[in-house]
NUKOL-838591 format. One record per residue (C-alpha): residue number from 0; residue in three letters; z, x, y. Coordinates in steps of 0.05 Angstrom, whole numbers. Layout:
[NUM Ala [Z X Y]];
...
***
This chain:
[0 Met [1394 722 -164]];
[1 Thr [1406 659 -205]];
[2 Arg [1372 593 -191]];
[3 Leu [1437 562 -167]];
[4 Ala [1449 618 -118]];
[5 Ile [1382 603 -85]];
[6 Phe [1407 534 -66]];
[7 Gly [1473 560 -40]];
[8 Ser [1544 536 -53]];
[9 Pro [1534 462 -38]];
[10 Cys [1488 457 -98]];
[11 Val [1539 492 -141]];
[12 Thr [1592 444 -117]];
[13 Asp [1546 385 -132]];
[14 Met [1532 414 -201]];
[15 Met [1607 422 -214]];
[16 Asp [1619 351 -189]];
[17 Ala [1564 326 -235]];
[18 Arg [1594 363 -294]];
[19 Glu [1663 335 -278]];
[20 Arg [1635 265 -272]];
[21 Leu [1597 273 -337]];
[22 Gly [1661 294 -371]];
[23 Gln [1696 232 -344]];
[24 Ile [1640 187 -367]];
[25 Ala [1640 219 -436]];
[26 Ala [1715 209 -442]];
[27 Lys [1710 137 -420]];
[28 Met [1654 125 -470]];
[29 Ala [1695 155 -527]];
[30 Gln [1753 110 -506]];
[31 Glu [1709 49 -506]];
[32 Lys [1681 67 -575]];
[33 Arg [1752 71 -603]];
[34 Arg [1770 5 -570]];
[35 Asn [1708 -28 -597]];
[36 Ala [1722 -2 -667]];
[37 Glu [1793 -30 -663]];
[38 Leu [1766 -97 -639]];
[39 Val [1715 -100 -695]];
[40 His [1771 -84 -745]];
[41 Arg [1815 -139 -716]];
[42 Leu [1758 -189 -717]];
[43 Lys [1741 -173 -789]];
[44 Thr [1814 -181 -808]];
[45 Met [1818 -248 -771]];
[46 His [1754 -271 -804]];
[47 Gly [1781 -254 -873]];
[48 Gln [1845 -292 -857]];
[49 Thr [1805 -352 -832]];
[50 Val [1762 -353 -895]];
[51 Ala [1825 -349 -939]];
[52 Ala [1858 -405 -900]];
[53 Glu [1795 -448 -907]];
[54 Gln [1793 -435 -982]];
[55 Leu [1867 -455 -987]];
[56 Arg [1853 -518 -947]];
[57 Val [1796 -538 -993]];
[58 Arg [1837 -522 -1055]];
[59 His [1895 -563 -1028]];
[60 Gly [1849 -622 -1018]];
[61 Glu [1824 -615 -1089]];
[62 Leu [1895 -613 -1115]];
[63 Gln [1914 -675 -1075]];
[64 Glu [1853 -711 -1102]];
[65 Ala [1871 -691 -1173]];
[66 His [1942 -714 -1162]];
[67 Ala [1917 -781 -1136]];
[68 Gln [1872 -789 -1197]];
[69 Leu [1930 -772 -1244]];
[70 Ser [1976 -822 -1210]];
[71 Lys [1922 -877 -1218]];
[72 Val [1916 -860 -1292]];
[73 Gly [1991 -860 -1299]];
[74 Arg [1997 -929 -1268]];
[75 Cys [1942 -957 -1313]];
[76 Ser [1975 -931 -1376]];
[77 Phe [2043 -959 -1356]];
[78 Asn [2013 -1028 -1343]];
[79 Arg [1988 -1035 -1415]];
***
């Protein structure tokens, strides 16, 4: 006689229910891990894009400043 048989069929049913529930929980956990990995990937991509955009913004400001300086130099040389 097995241990489960000692407790009768209700225990076996409970054990089967527990196994089924455990399987559902494991499947849900795997789904969440995939979803989290996708979110991390998307966040890293967005972060990279944000950093690139910030670098472009800074570079654009530097180019505008250089252009302003060149136009001042150009005006001074024409006034002579």
